[in-house]
VOSEPA-35657 format. One line per 8 residues: their letters; for each residue x, y, z of N, C-alpha, C. Coordinates in nm, 4 decimals. Example, Ala and Ser with C-alpha at 12.3 -4.5 7.8 and 13.67 -1.06 7.14 Angstrom:
<pts>
AS> 1.3190 -0.5690 0.7800 1.2300 -0.4500 0.7800 1.3200 -0.3300 0.7800 | 1.2850 -0.2250 0.7080 1.3670 -0.1060 0.7140 1.2900 0.0030 0.7870
</pts>
This chain:
<pts>
MDCAVVSH> -2.5978 1.3456 0.0464 -2.6154 1.2173 -0.0782 -2.7336 1.1290 -0.0648 | -2.7869 1.1248 -0.1403 -2.9214 1.0220 -0.1295 -2.8997 0.8848 -0.1669 | -2.8399 0.7679 -0.0652 -2.7759 0.6585 -0.1437 -2.8786 0.5655 -0.1932 | -3.0132 0.5739 -0.1422 -3.1068 0.4960 -0.2016 -3.1367 0.5552 -0.3601 | -3.1024 0.6573 -0.3904 -3.1225 0.6919 -0.5347 -3.0146 0.6174 -0.6052 | -2.8859 0.6590 -0.5478 -2.7752 0.5886 -0.6070 -2.7851 0.4192 -0.6518 | -2.8063 0.3746 -0.5244 -2.8501 0.2274 -0.5458 -2.9475 0.2009 -0.6396 | -3.0559 0.2848 -0.6355 -3.1540 0.2472 -0.7669 -3.0950 0.2706 -0.9338
VIKLSDTI> -2.9681 0.3571 -0.9241 -2.9576 0.3865 -1.0751 -2.8410 0.2664 -1.1030 | -2.7764 0.2175 -0.9813 -2.6900 0.1116 -0.9778 -2.7474 -0.0105 -1.0427 | -2.8638 -0.0192 -1.0039 -2.9465 -0.1562 -1.0295 -3.0036 -0.1582 -1.1927 | -2.9782 -0.0374 -1.2340 -3.0257 -0.0392 -1.3838 -2.9444 -0.0691 -1.4636 | -2.7927 -0.0983 -1.4059 -2.6874 -0.1421 -1.4831 -2.6296 -0.2787 -1.4383 | -2.5301 -0.3539 -1.5382 -2.4866 -0.4746 -1.5260 -2.3545 -0.4431 -1.4525 | -2.2908 -0.3341 -1.4956 -2.1444 -0.3148 -1.4463 -2.1247 -0.1386 -1.4420 | -2.0847 -0.1191 -1.3480 -2.0367 0.0538 -1.3212 -1.9046 0.0317 -1.3162
KHLDLWSC> -1.8322 0.1380 -1.4211 -1.6892 0.1201 -1.4557 -1.6311 0.2073 -1.3343 | -1.6979 0.2879 -1.2929 -1.5949 0.3838 -1.1943 -1.7255 0.4568 -1.0984 | -1.7141 0.4495 -0.9644 -1.8121 0.4961 -0.8823 -1.7445 0.5954 -0.7949 | -1.7178 0.7188 -0.7630 -1.6298 0.7769 -0.6927 -1.7280 0.8245 -0.5797 | -1.7163 0.7801 -0.4516 -1.8282 0.8646 -0.3310 -1.7180 0.9027 -0.2187 | -1.5871 0.9628 -0.3039 -1.5117 1.0163 -0.2016 -1.5614 1.1302 -0.0965 | -1.5496 1.1252 0.0286 -1.6027 1.2520 0.1195 -1.7446 1.2855 0.0883 | -1.8243 1.1935 0.0602 -1.9854 1.2062 0.0484 -2.0374 1.1846 0.1865
FIQSEGLQ> -1.9785 1.1495 0.2948 -2.0497 1.1623 0.4617 -2.1479 1.0493 0.4364 | -2.1305 0.9264 0.3623 -2.2396 0.8510 0.3493 -2.2131 0.7400 0.5019 | -2.1216 0.7326 0.5395 -2.1090 0.6435 0.6815 -2.1808 0.4893 0.6434 | -2.1417 0.4076 0.7443 -2.2055 0.3295 0.7294 -2.3817 0.2905 0.6905 | -2.4578 0.3919 0.7451 -2.5896 0.3599 0.7276 -2.6126 0.3600 0.5875 | -2.5373 0.5075 0.5302 -2.5752 0.4957 0.3832 -2.5193 0.4132 0.2839 | -2.4013 0.3240 0.3249 -2.3580 0.2358 0.2517 -2.4474 0.0984 0.2928 | -2.5188 0.0941 0.3817 -2.6103 -0.0357 0.3704 -2.7242 -0.0167 0.2733
RLGLELRK> -2.7903 0.1163 0.2455 -2.8374 0.1386 0.1440 -2.8186 0.0924 0.0150 | -2.6836 0.1170 -0.0090 -2.6221 0.0778 -0.1112 -2.6282 -0.0848 -0.1687 | -2.5594 -0.1481 -0.0412 -2.6061 -0.2801 -0.0500 -2.5094 -0.3564 -0.1194 | -2.5633 -0.4719 -0.1834 -2.4521 -0.5743 -0.2481 -2.4571 -0.5191 -0.4303 | -2.5470 -0.3866 -0.4297 -2.5138 -0.3396 -0.5739 -2.3845 -0.2800 -0.5964 | -2.2989 -0.2793 -0.4764 -2.1777 -0.2255 -0.4995 -2.0773 -0.2935 -0.5467 | -2.1069 -0.4468 -0.5666 -2.0315 -0.5311 -0.6242 -2.0150 -0.5058 -0.7735 | -2.1148 -0.4425 -0.8184 -2.0912 -0.4151 -1.0031 -2.0318 -0.3348 -1.0110
CRELGLDS> -1.9478 -0.2511 -0.9257 -1.8378 -0.1636 -0.9561 -1.7160 -0.1906 -0.9876 | -1.6242 -0.1608 -1.0743 -1.5213 -0.2120 -1.1108 -1.3818 -0.1531 -1.0200 | -1.4462 0.0049 -1.0353 -1.3931 0.0813 -0.9273 -1.4392 0.1868 -0.8187 | -1.4365 0.1624 -0.7070 -1.5169 0.2042 -0.6471 -1.4194 0.2646 -0.4922 | -1.4501 0.4062 -0.5376 -1.3877 0.5150 -0.4219 -1.4806 0.5499 -0.3007 | -1.4436 0.5107 -0.1829 -1.4983 0.5349 -0.0809 -1.4201 0.5763 0.0517 | -1.3179 0.6437 0.0135 -1.1997 0.6992 0.1330 -1.3056 0.8387 0.1512 | -1.2714 0.8631 0.3051 -1.3146 0.9587 0.3725 -1.4675 0.9771 0.3931
NNLGDPGV> -1.4898 0.8762 0.4376 -1.6746 0.8781 0.4492 -1.6634 0.8487 0.6006 | -1.5994 0.8017 0.7086 -1.6330 0.7561 0.8418 -1.7032 0.6404 0.8078 | -1.6594 0.5560 0.7358 -1.7514 0.4210 0.7362 -1.7201 0.3484 0.8465 | -1.6138 0.3713 0.9273 -1.5689 0.2596 1.0460 -1.5959 0.1061 1.0430 | -1.5697 0.0498 1.1495 -1.5549 -0.1247 1.0931 -1.7079 -0.1515 1.0601 | -1.8097 -0.1119 1.1094 -1.9343 -0.1507 1.0524 -1.9628 -0.1427 0.9189 | -1.8919 -0.0104 0.8456 -1.8919 -0.0223 0.6949 -1.7947 -0.1211 0.6163 | -1.6928 -0.1496 0.6494 -1.6016 -0.2279 0.6282 -1.6448 -0.3698 0.6376
KLISVALR> -1.7265 -0.3995 0.7337 -1.8046 -0.5084 0.7146 -1.9130 -0.5382 0.6072 | -1.9718 -0.4418 0.5858 -2.0607 -0.4329 0.4596 -1.9774 -0.4468 0.3566 | -1.8667 -0.3800 0.2950 -1.7951 -0.3937 0.2149 -1.7329 -0.5481 0.1971 | -1.7094 -0.6062 0.2916 -1.6712 -0.7345 0.3023 -1.7448 -0.8400 0.2382 | -1.9037 -0.8167 0.2723 -1.9892 -0.8922 0.2158 -1.9859 -0.8798 0.0836 | -1.9638 -0.7694 0.0272 -2.0017 -0.7473 -0.1201 -1.8508 -0.8182 -0.2156 | -1.7561 -0.8227 -0.1487 -1.6139 -0.8716 -0.1930 -1.6214 -1.0240 -0.1727 | -1.6730 -1.0764 -0.0917 -1.7120 -1.2363 -0.0905 -1.8029 -1.2717 -0.1689
NTACKIQK> -1.8793 -1.1883 -0.2229 -1.9877 -1.2299 -0.3435 -1.9176 -1.2877 -0.4472 | -1.9741 -1.3983 -0.4974 -1.9030 -1.4644 -0.6364 -1.9127 -1.3834 -0.7625 | -2.0165 -1.2987 -0.7463 -2.0454 -1.2011 -0.8765 -1.9584 -1.0662 -0.8814 | -1.9012 -1.0608 -0.7451 -1.8097 -0.9394 -0.7413 -1.7153 -0.8849 -0.8310 | -1.7218 -0.7480 -0.8827 -1.6440 -0.7163 -1.0033 -1.5359 -0.6168 -0.9608 | -1.5516 -0.5729 -0.8258 -1.4631 -0.4684 -0.7530 -1.3007 -0.5011 -0.7826 | -1.2643 -0.4109 -0.8778 -1.1023 -0.4273 -0.8972 -1.0259 -0.3486 -0.8224 | -1.0675 -0.2116 -0.7963 -1.0162 -0.1153 -0.7308 -1.0720 -0.0366 -0.6085
LGLGYNGV> -1.0264 -0.0819 -0.4964 -1.1319 -0.0198 -0.3686 -1.0452 0.0713 -0.3009 | -1.0980 0.1975 -0.2770 -1.0300 0.3051 -0.1772 -1.1415 0.3064 -0.0440 | -1.0509 0.2813 0.0407 -1.1107 0.2910 0.1978 -1.0363 0.3848 0.2894 | -0.9484 0.4377 0.2092 -0.8585 0.5368 0.2826 -0.9271 0.6253 0.4065 | -0.8772 0.6576 0.5164 -0.9063 0.7465 0.5978 -1.0767 0.7091 0.6495 | -1.1092 0.6278 0.6947 -1.2421 0.5758 0.7342 -1.2602 0.5296 0.8731 | -1.1591 0.5592 0.9729 -1.1799 0.5084 1.0965 -1.1905 0.3499 1.1078 | -1.1079 0.2705 0.9877 -1.1315 0.1350 1.0069 -1.0103 0.0868 1.1341
SESGAEKL> -1.0474 0.0052 1.2197 -0.9277 -0.0475 1.3157 -0.8953 -0.2257 1.2777 | -0.8730 -0.2554 1.3905 -0.8106 -0.4076 1.3819 -0.9743 -0.4975 1.3528 | -1.0513 -0.4804 1.4276 -1.1810 -0.5290 1.3957 -1.2370 -0.5310 1.2312 | -1.1997 -0.4291 1.1758 -1.2666 -0.4309 1.0512 -1.1639 -0.4810 0.9581 | -1.0204 -0.4583 0.9988 -0.9513 -0.5414 0.9188 -0.9553 -0.7210 0.9240 | -0.9861 -0.7549 1.0276 -1.0163 -0.8903 1.0400 -1.1404 -0.9203 0.9449 | -1.2572 -0.8552 0.9058 -1.3278 -0.8753 0.8044 -1.3053 -0.8775 0.6825 | -1.2231 -0.7471 0.6632 -1.1749 -0.7457 0.5148 -1.0716 -0.8680 0.4943
ASALSANR> -0.9728 -0.9038 0.5747 -0.8859 -1.0136 0.5146 -0.9649 -1.1238 0.4963 | -1.0567 -1.1627 0.5880 -1.1291 -1.2817 0.5268 -1.1770 -1.2645 0.4042 | -1.2519 -1.1440 0.3571 -1.2800 -1.1289 0.2228 -1.1717 -1.1431 0.1144 | -1.0597 -1.0635 0.1776 -0.9578 -1.0804 0.0564 -0.9106 -1.2117 -0.0087 | -0.9316 -1.3051 0.1060 -0.8755 -1.4625 0.0910 -0.9708 -1.5086 0.0096 | -1.0799 -1.4627 -0.0145 -1.2065 -1.5402 -0.0896 -1.2269 -1.4738 -0.2359 | -1.1844 -1.3075 -0.2582 -1.2321 -1.2287 -0.3451 -1.1234 -1.2812 -0.4725 | -1.1573 -1.2509 -0.5791 -1.1135 -1.2997 -0.7013 -1.0732 -1.1842 -0.8004
SLTDLNLS> -1.1135 -1.0782 -0.7840 -1.1567 -0.9430 -0.8838 -1.0561 -0.8417 -0.8078 | -1.0144 -0.8374 -0.6896 -0.9475 -0.7221 -0.6138 -0.8300 -0.6752 -0.6385 | -0.7796 -0.6213 -0.7550 -0.6179 -0.5928 -0.7402 -0.5416 -0.4548 -0.7100 | -0.6338 -0.3841 -0.6417 -0.5756 -0.2467 -0.6139 -0.6964 -0.1697 -0.5140 | -0.5953 -0.1565 -0.3588 -0.6773 -0.1295 -0.2302 -0.5903 -0.0737 -0.1622 | -0.6759 0.0670 -0.1500 -0.5916 0.1604 -0.0461 -0.6824 0.1427 0.1188 | -0.5711 0.1385 0.1929 -0.6389 0.1516 0.3264 -0.5431 0.2725 0.4212 | -0.4833 0.3286 0.3488 -0.4376 0.4496 0.4245 -0.5099 0.5356 0.4831
GNKLGDSG> -0.4450 0.5823 0.6093 -0.5047 0.6821 0.6993 -0.5932 0.6055 0.8143 | -0.6042 0.4642 0.8159 -0.6902 0.4250 0.9027 -0.6285 0.3692 1.0476 | -0.6666 0.3257 1.1376 -0.6195 0.2833 1.2512 -0.5524 0.1390 1.2645 | -0.5237 0.0794 1.1504 -0.4892 -0.0657 1.1763 -0.4072 -0.1135 1.2624 | -0.2786 -0.0366 1.2598 -0.1572 -0.0571 1.3866 -0.1152 -0.2085 1.3006 | -0.0391 -0.2384 1.3999 0.0480 -0.3753 1.3506 -0.0463 -0.4639 1.3722 | -0.1385 -0.4971 1.4337 -0.2133 -0.6164 1.4664 -0.3176 -0.6118 1.3541 | -0.3625 -0.4914 1.3065 -0.4512 -0.4984 1.1760 -0.3572 -0.5578 1.0418
VKLISAAL> -0.2357 -0.4837 1.0162 -0.1405 -0.5364 0.9241 -0.0979 -0.6887 0.9021 | -0.1149 -0.7252 1.0440 -0.0575 -0.8743 1.0951 -0.2272 -0.9788 1.0006 | -0.3324 -0.9163 1.0016 -0.4415 -0.9712 0.9486 -0.4421 -0.9717 0.7950 | -0.4163 -0.8477 0.7625 -0.4323 -0.8201 0.6239 -0.2817 -0.8991 0.5279 | -0.1831 -0.8968 0.6054 -0.0904 -0.9667 0.5751 -0.0733 -1.1651 0.5388 | -0.1940 -1.2105 0.6127 -0.2299 -1.3184 0.6143 -0.3223 -1.3639 0.4831 | -0.3768 -1.2576 0.4649 -0.4734 -1.2683 0.3548 -0.3827 -1.2465 0.2427 | -0.2795 -1.1800 0.2241 -0.2037 -1.1518 0.0851 -0.0892 -1.2685 0.0872
RHPDCKIQ> -0.1006 -1.3756 0.1801 0.0177 -1.4873 0.1780 -0.0942 -1.5853 0.1119 | -0.2394 -1.5896 0.1050 -0.3029 -1.6771 0.0571 -0.2917 -1.6857 -0.1069 | -0.2877 -1.8081 -0.1403 -0.2256 -1.8303 -0.3019 -0.3092 -1.7756 -0.4223 | -0.4439 -1.7591 -0.3717 -0.5410 -1.6767 -0.4573 -0.5643 -1.5263 -0.4556 | -0.4773 -1.4583 -0.3754 -0.5000 -1.3573 -0.3438 -0.4556 -1.2516 -0.4572 | -0.5116 -1.1717 -0.5276 -0.4782 -1.1077 -0.6477 -0.4401 -0.9356 -0.6646 | -0.4110 -0.9166 -0.5294 -0.3708 -0.7849 -0.4945 -0.2747 -0.7347 -0.5505 | -0.2370 -0.6515 -0.6416 -0.1455 -0.6139 -0.7274 -0.0855 -0.4566 -0.6403
ILRLDDIG> -0.1562 -0.3920 -0.5831 -0.1404 -0.2270 -0.5298 -0.1911 -0.2184 -0.3714 | -0.0889 -0.2152 -0.3235 -0.1539 -0.2041 -0.1556 -0.0833 -0.0464 -0.0910 | -0.1865 0.0306 -0.0664 -0.1295 0.1444 0.0054 -0.1764 0.1425 0.1664 | -0.0769 0.1462 0.2351 -0.0948 0.1571 0.3871 -0.0181 0.2525 0.4642 | -0.0195 0.3802 0.3553 0.0278 0.5008 0.4589 -0.0430 0.5366 0.5371 | 0.0649 0.5946 0.6729 -0.0219 0.6582 0.7791 -0.1212 0.5686 0.8518 | -0.0646 0.4403 0.9022 -0.1699 0.3564 0.9806 -0.1329 0.3243 1.0997 | -0.0096 0.3912 1.1524 0.0340 0.3106 1.2774 0.1281 0.2288 1.2502
LTHSGVED> 0.1750 0.1609 1.1653 0.2624 0.0686 1.1384 0.3768 0.0834 1.2179 | 0.4498 -0.0245 1.2887 0.5860 -0.0055 1.3480 0.6538 -0.1642 1.3147 | 0.7861 -0.1601 1.3714 0.8624 -0.2764 1.3120 0.7757 -0.4158 1.3433 | 0.7138 -0.4311 1.4261 0.6140 -0.5687 1.4563 0.5504 -0.5655 1.3397 | 0.4748 -0.4820 1.2697 0.4092 -0.5259 1.1475 0.4834 -0.5355 1.0266 | 0.6160 -0.4762 1.0348 0.7013 -0.4790 0.9228 0.7232 -0.6214 0.8933 | 0.7423 -0.6988 1.0054 0.7785 -0.8332 0.9948 0.6818 -0.9293 0.9419 | 0.5716 -0.8985 0.9555 0.4521 -0.9703 0.8592 0.4611 -0.8970 0.7340
LVSVLGTN> 0.4884 -0.7991 0.6910 0.4846 -0.7617 0.5735 0.6263 -0.8180 0.4990 | 0.7213 -0.8441 0.5523 0.8565 -0.8741 0.4917 0.8220 -1.0346 0.4456 | 0.7433 -1.1123 0.5451 0.7041 -1.2638 0.5100 0.5800 -1.2518 0.3948 | 0.5141 -1.1394 0.3479 0.4514 -1.1464 0.2334 0.5190 -1.1055 0.0989 | 0.6513 -1.0286 0.1387 0.7293 -1.0127 -0.0011 0.7791 -1.1426 -0.0332 | 0.8177 -1.2141 0.0631 0.8878 -1.3568 0.0426 0.8102 -1.4640 -0.0231 | 0.6633 -1.4604 -0.0414 0.5914 -1.5457 -0.0839 0.4756 -1.5020 -0.1896 | 0.4220 -1.3785 -0.1882 0.3380 -1.3063 -0.2472 0.4167 -1.2917 -0.4086
RSLMTLEL> 0.3342 -1.3444 -0.5218 0.3709 -1.3147 -0.6352 0.2975 -1.2466 -0.7307 | 0.2189 -1.1544 -0.6718 0.1051 -1.0424 -0.7277 0.1311 -0.9238 -0.7131 | 0.1970 -0.8964 -0.5521 0.1937 -0.7689 -0.5150 0.2987 -0.7097 -0.5844 | 0.2776 -0.5826 -0.6547 0.4115 -0.4953 -0.7259 0.4291 -0.3720 -0.6734 | 0.3286 -0.3071 -0.6145 0.3285 -0.1583 -0.5376 0.3083 -0.1771 -0.4014 | 0.3765 -0.1393 -0.3165 0.3256 -0.1424 -0.1697 0.3909 0.0060 -0.1271 | 0.2821 0.0816 -0.0530 0.3175 0.2131 -0.0182 0.3190 0.2140 0.1306 | 0.3933 0.2742 0.2257 0.4336 0.2777 0.3383 0.4540 0.3989 0.4286
CSNNLEGS> 0.4235 0.4879 0.3425 0.4609 0.6327 0.3974 0.4138 0.6850 0.5185 | 0.4758 0.7498 0.5804 0.4267 0.8116 0.7306 0.3956 0.6918 0.8132 | 0.4776 0.6267 0.8187 0.4664 0.5281 0.9374 0.6099 0.5385 1.0265 | 0.5993 0.4908 1.1361 0.7147 0.4968 1.2154 0.8035 0.3879 1.1890 | 0.8307 0.3552 1.0919 0.9381 0.2205 1.0591 1.0522 0.2300 1.1346 | 1.1214 0.3805 1.1124 1.2929 0.3570 1.1467 1.3866 0.2253 1.0781 | 1.4245 0.1967 1.1473 1.5240 0.0846 1.0974 1.4516 -0.0439 1.0579 | 1.3330 -0.0536 1.0971 1.2742 -0.1777 1.0194 1.2325 -0.1369 0.8831
GVKLAHEA> 1.2233 -0.0124 0.8764 1.1765 0.0066 0.7245 1.2876 -0.0725 0.6232 | 1.4145 -0.0702 0.6726 1.5685 -0.1150 0.5557 1.5330 -0.2753 0.5712 | 1.4897 -0.3291 0.7111 1.4404 -0.4836 0.6637 1.3621 -0.5230 0.5714 | 1.2522 -0.4232 0.5559 1.1535 -0.4565 0.4199 1.2161 -0.4389 0.3198 | 1.2930 -0.3468 0.3001 1.3651 -0.2896 0.1738 1.4580 -0.3840 0.1202 | 1.5263 -0.4337 0.2336 1.6164 -0.5632 0.2373 1.5814 -0.6623 0.1205 | 1.4526 -0.7099 0.1980 1.3837 -0.8094 0.1382 1.3249 -0.8050 -0.0021 | 1.2759 -0.6703 -0.0696 1.2571 -0.6257 -0.1713 1.3475 -0.6212 -0.2514
LRNPDCKI> 1.4595 -0.6014 -0.2112 1.5985 -0.6143 -0.2986 1.6709 -0.6972 -0.3162 | 1.6817 -0.8115 -0.2114 1.7582 -0.9112 -0.2111 1.6698 -1.0583 -0.2484 | 1.5565 -1.0754 -0.2439 1.4821 -1.1814 -0.3109 1.4445 -1.2015 -0.4179 | 1.4960 -1.2787 -0.5118 1.4993 -1.3050 -0.6542 1.3795 -1.3053 -0.6705 | 1.2639 -1.3542 -0.5786 1.1219 -1.3968 -0.6320 1.0067 -1.2839 -0.5979 | 1.0940 -1.1944 -0.5454 1.0110 -1.0520 -0.5216 0.9827 -0.9875 -0.6326 | 0.8509 -0.9393 -0.6617 0.7703 -0.8935 -0.7838 0.7748 -0.7431 -0.7724 | 0.8102 -0.6530 -0.6512 0.7982 -0.5341 -0.6274 0.8258 -0.4428 -0.7237
ERLGLWNV> 0.7663 -0.3409 -0.8235 0.7908 -0.2760 -0.8724 0.8279 -0.1412 -0.8105 | 0.7215 -0.0788 -0.6952 0.7380 0.0330 -0.6467 0.7163 0.0154 -0.4856 | 0.8077 0.1067 -0.4463 0.7911 0.0699 -0.2812 0.8093 0.2204 -0.2529 | 0.7054 0.2681 -0.1314 0.7208 0.3989 -0.0967 0.7543 0.3874 0.0757 | 0.8651 0.4682 0.0717 0.9195 0.4479 0.2195 0.9440 0.5954 0.2922 | 0.8403 0.6926 0.2174 0.8594 0.8211 0.2488 0.8137 0.8825 0.3849 | 0.8910 0.9345 0.4549 0.8819 0.9760 0.5965 0.8609 0.8698 0.6942 | 0.9525 0.7938 0.7181 0.9570 0.6463 0.7752 1.0681 0.6297 0.8734
GLTDSDIE> 1.1477 0.7745 0.8733 1.2517 0.7754 0.9934 1.3847 0.7087 0.9459 | 1.4033 0.6780 0.7984 1.5296 0.6495 0.7535 1.6565 0.7141 0.7903 | 1.7584 0.6673 0.8306 1.9046 0.7503 0.8686 2.0073 0.6896 0.7656 | 2.1105 0.7917 0.7702 2.2334 0.7447 0.6736 2.2759 0.5798 0.7021 | 2.2404 0.5296 0.8458 2.3105 0.4197 0.8480 2.2357 0.2877 0.8068 | 2.1008 0.3504 0.7801 2.0060 0.2466 0.7325 2.0137 0.2318 0.5936 | 2.0482 0.3390 0.5168 2.1084 0.3409 0.3756 2.2194 0.2447 0.3278 | 2.3447 0.2962 0.4773 2.4331 0.1948 0.4354 2.4172 0.0569 0.4692
DLVSSPTT> 2.3491 0.0148 0.5391 2.3014 -0.1436 0.5740 2.2374 -0.1737 0.4670 | 2.1513 -0.1223 0.4028 2.0609 -0.1462 0.2702 2.1803 -0.1988 0.1782 | 2.2885 -0.1438 0.1278 2.3634 -0.1860 0.0552 2.5018 -0.2620 0.0716 | 2.4686 -0.3054 0.1823 2.5716 -0.3877 0.2340 2.5782 -0.5338 0.1912 | 2.4763 -0.5808 0.1072 2.4716 -0.7232 0.0576 2.4260 -0.6963 -0.1293 | 2.4733 -0.7669 -0.1705 2.4193 -0.7883 -0.3188 2.2760 -0.7564 -0.3887 | 2.2602 -0.6968 -0.4578 2.1001 -0.6762 -0.4829 2.0716 -0.7710 -0.6053 | 1.9904 -0.8102 -0.6062 1.9033 -0.9389 -0.7001 1.7930 -0.8789 -0.7799
NQSLTELN> 1.7231 -0.7790 -0.7092 1.5990 -0.7537 -0.7662 1.5800 -0.6996 -0.9393 | 1.5195 -0.7310 -1.0102 1.5202 -0.6970 -1.1107 1.3879 -0.6490 -1.1786 | 1.3063 -0.5945 -1.0768 1.1866 -0.5172 -1.1066 1.1807 -0.4091 -1.0308 | 1.2312 -0.3539 -0.9714 1.1999 -0.2419 -0.9140 1.2540 -0.1125 -0.9996 | 1.1281 -0.0348 -1.0374 1.1386 0.0641 -1.1068 1.1097 0.2030 -1.0387 | 1.0400 0.2142 -0.9166 1.0275 0.3507 -0.8608 1.0297 0.3052 -0.6947 | 1.1224 0.3991 -0.6344 1.1832 0.3884 -0.4780 1.1799 0.5189 -0.4341 | 1.0697 0.5598 -0.3267 1.0498 0.6537 -0.2616 1.1054 0.6809 -0.1358
LGKNVLTD> 1.2340 0.7433 -0.1191 1.3059 0.7554 0.0159 1.2630 0.9153 0.0668 | 1.1825 0.9844 0.0108 1.1972 1.1149 0.0579 1.1245 1.1568 0.1806 | 1.1804 1.2656 0.2538 1.1363 1.3179 0.3564 1.1483 1.2307 0.4907 | 1.3031 1.1583 0.4939 1.3654 1.0857 0.6182 1.4790 1.2080 0.6559 | 1.5582 1.1185 0.7200 1.6851 1.2228 0.8107 1.7879 1.1703 0.7081 | 1.8141 1.1817 0.5942 1.9502 1.1571 0.5215 2.0097 1.2612 0.4920 | 2.1334 1.2738 0.5032 2.2469 1.3479 0.4832 2.3567 1.3270 0.3842 | 2.4611 1.4181 0.3649 2.5553 1.3738 0.2435 2.6346 1.2586 0.2667
RSLPALRC> 2.6073 1.2107 0.4202 2.6885 1.0839 0.4529 2.6511 0.9716 0.4070 | 2.5256 0.9779 0.3598 2.4471 0.8537 0.3089 2.4922 0.8522 0.1233 | 2.5353 0.9396 0.0666 2.5633 0.9690 -0.0646 2.6482 0.8531 -0.1510 | 2.7567 0.8321 -0.0822 2.8036 0.7061 -0.1334 2.7180 0.5832 -0.1504 | 2.6369 0.5642 -0.0344 2.5632 0.4143 -0.0458 2.4479 0.4596 -0.1441 | 2.3898 0.5842 -0.1311 2.2848 0.6145 -0.2342 2.3060 0.5706 -0.3803 | 2.4411 0.6382 -0.4035 2.4979 0.6121 -0.5389 2.5161 0.4698 -0.5787 | 2.5498 0.3908 -0.4930 2.5867 0.2361 -0.4878 2.4350 0.1743 -0.5176
LILSLPSL> 2.3336 0.2264 -0.4705 2.1971 0.1575 -0.4631 2.1623 0.1947 -0.5986 | 2.1803 0.3206 -0.6693 2.0993 0.3636 -0.7614 2.1790 0.2506 -0.9054 | 2.3504 0.2772 -0.8793 2.3818 0.1869 -0.9912 2.3804 0.0606 -0.9657 | 2.3218 -0.0237 -0.8805 2.2939 -0.1561 -0.8430 2.1666 -0.2175 -0.8977 | 2.0742 -0.1126 -0.9272 1.9277 -0.1363 -0.9722 1.9009 -0.0737 -1.1451 | 1.9601 -0.1827 -1.2097 1.9318 -0.1173 -1.3825 1.7978 -0.0924 -1.4027 | 1.6612 -0.1461 -1.3377 1.5676 -0.1328 -1.3645 1.4891 -0.0088 -1.3059 | 1.5590 0.0492 -1.2254 1.5250 0.1856 -1.1480 1.5124 0.2830 -1.2293
AWIGLGSN> 1.3778 0.3448 -1.2413 1.3611 0.4723 -1.3090 1.3537 0.5797 -1.2524 | 1.3158 0.5388 -1.1382 1.2740 0.7064 -1.0612 1.3292 0.6644 -0.8904 | 1.4025 0.7651 -0.8481 1.4209 0.7443 -0.6992 1.3662 0.8690 -0.6336 | 1.2826 0.8678 -0.5305 1.2629 1.0133 -0.4424 1.3325 1.0424 -0.3641 | 1.4263 1.1717 -0.3377 1.4841 1.1923 -0.2296 1.4540 1.3331 -0.1573 | 1.3589 1.3929 -0.2053 1.3289 1.5165 -0.1696 1.3033 1.5157 -0.0081 | 1.3179 1.6430 0.0313 1.2760 1.6490 0.1684 1.3460 1.5972 0.2538 | 1.4969 1.5808 0.2277 1.6018 1.5100 0.3093 1.6977 1.6540 0.3519
SFSSVGQN> 1.7886 1.5988 0.3969 1.9036 1.7226 0.4624 2.0287 1.7132 0.3805 | 2.0157 1.6990 0.2271 2.1406 1.7049 0.1884 2.1858 1.8577 0.1442 | 2.3215 1.8648 0.0911 2.3584 1.9830 0.0854 2.3217 2.0110 -0.0627 | 2.3637 2.1693 -0.1186 2.3393 2.1810 -0.2432 2.4731 2.0778 -0.3415 | 2.5611 2.0334 -0.2682 2.6644 1.9858 -0.3672 2.6092 1.8096 -0.3682 | 2.5928 1.7995 -0.2458 2.5110 1.6465 -0.2362 2.3988 1.6502 -0.3484 | 2.2977 1.7309 -0.3638 2.2103 1.7008 -0.4524 2.2477 1.6976 -0.5993 | 2.3569 1.7861 -0.6324 2.4105 1.7734 -0.7529 2.4777 1.6311 -0.7857
QLKTAANQ> 2.5508 1.5819 -0.6909 2.6034 1.4531 -0.6780 2.4840 1.3265 -0.7183 | 2.4005 1.3563 -0.6476 2.2828 1.2556 -0.6880 2.2239 1.2647 -0.7898 | 2.2197 1.3978 -0.8427 2.1726 1.3774 -1.0113 2.2528 1.3341 -1.0986 | 2.3841 1.3349 -1.0607 2.4590 1.2992 -1.1716 2.4675 1.1456 -1.1800 | 2.4461 1.0787 -1.0444 2.4484 0.9399 -1.0423 2.3201 0.9026 -1.0950 | 2.2023 0.9851 -1.0811 2.0740 0.9237 -1.1309 2.0833 0.9354 -1.2819 | 2.1543 1.0006 -1.3558 2.1683 1.0040 -1.5009 2.2715 0.9139 -1.5612 | 2.3629 0.8503 -1.4816 2.4472 0.7482 -1.5471 2.3890 0.6101 -1.5840
</pts>
């Protein structure tokens, strides 16, 4: 793809509603040709372009621009590490337009999540949707996200699928369900190593969340043992419209019991 041509086209417009450059192999060199013109895009898809940390640095410059219009930004699977997360976190603290951010499939790890979490705690941060699937997150990074849920008032969707959270995922879910100030509506914990014991721990104290509408607990290691706890969880969340439990280890009888509970 000729980024110089794309840049010229963007210059002719005041605002670009949607620019999707998914898997266009533009890399950071091509992104440099696009330059600050990217700030005109309301929805900008740059996933799977091998941008690396240098590319994220360029995007961060656009995000810090006071004329930035980017509301939705896809940076998934770009080889971004802690270094790129640092630049991005700084931009998030200054940006006033971005509400939807996808960082899935990067190499952020716990250290990168710590930096992003600090930006999310900034009172002016507007992020409502954050996708952090498959980024090497463990219990250490979860601690930082738990602190975000206790203070952030804009975040409504948090996706953490395919991270090795195990029991620490329950700690985050606890915060989402127990903190009356938490605004989370959709929480993704698909394939994070949750067990029957984790679900039992999750329902061990009263639920105060009145906003959660979607909870994805699919592809964990749950069995029929967790059925009473899951029924209790479903019944304790009046706002819950959907719960994902596929690809666990429930028997056919257990699956029928869950369907009955969900329809009550």
